[in-house]
N, C-alpha and C positions, 0 to 999 in steps of 0.2 A: 427647340422650335417645333418639331414635329409632335412632340408631346404636348405642347400647348395648343397647336392646332386640333389634335385629337381630342383633347379634354373639352375644348370649345365646340367642336362639332357634336360631342356627346351630349353637352349640356344642352344645346339647341334642339337636338332630336329628342332627349328626355323630356324637356319642357312641351314641344310639340305633341309628342304622345300621350303626356298626362292630360293635357288640355283636350285632346281628342277624346281619350277615355272618359274624362270628367265631365264633359259638356256634349257628348253625342245623344242623338235623339233615342229615346226609349221606343220600343214597339207600340206601347200604349202611352201617348204623351197627353195627359189631362192635367186638370188643375191640381189634383193631389199630388202627381209626381213633381209639378212646379213646386208645391208646397215642400215636399220631401226634399227637394233640391235646395231650396231656400233656407230651410232649417238645418241641413247638412253643412251648408256654406256658414250660416252664423256660428254653429258648433265648432267647425274647423278654425273658425277666426278666433274664437275665445280659446281654444287649446293651444293653437300656434301662438297667440300672444303670451299665454302663460308660460309655454316653452322657451319663448324668446326673452322674456324677462328672467326667467331662471338661468338661461345660458348666459345672459348679459352679467348676471351676478357671479356666476361660478367659472367662467372662462376669461382668462386673461391673456394678454401678450398678443403675439402674432397669430396664434390660433384662432383668435376671435374673429379675424378677417373672413374665415370660412363660414361663420355663423348665419349671416344674413343670406348667403347663397342657399345654405341648406334649409332655412326657415321657408323659403318659397316652395321648394320641393316637398318639405314636410307638410306644408299647408295643402298642397293638391293631392297628395296621397292620402292624408286624413280625411280629406272631403270625399274622394273616392270611395274609400273604405266605409265611411259612414253611410253615404248615399246607397251603396250597394247593399249593406245591411238593412236599411230601412225599406228599400225596395223588395228585398227578399222577404222581410217581415209581412209587408204589405200583401205581396204575392201568395204568400202562405196562409193569409185570413187572420194574422195576428196583429193587424194595425188598430191603434186605440183612438 
């Protein structure tokens, strides 16, 4: 029982933390940052969908129950990584 409660609390806190990290306002929040955020969301959606399809084809049995939970976190993590890389490239002057 205690392990289940701890896992539930950890999942809630992880979700809230990733949402805050991913969607917090930047120091300079302009149209290009909105564009980068939208492009990163689209990219993360495509990659996550591909990973979900591969996981659906390769993972069987009771283990598959964990896949939908992990896909949500993978989506947020991929979005954050892609967005931060793009913002870093833009700030370094390498935006195309």
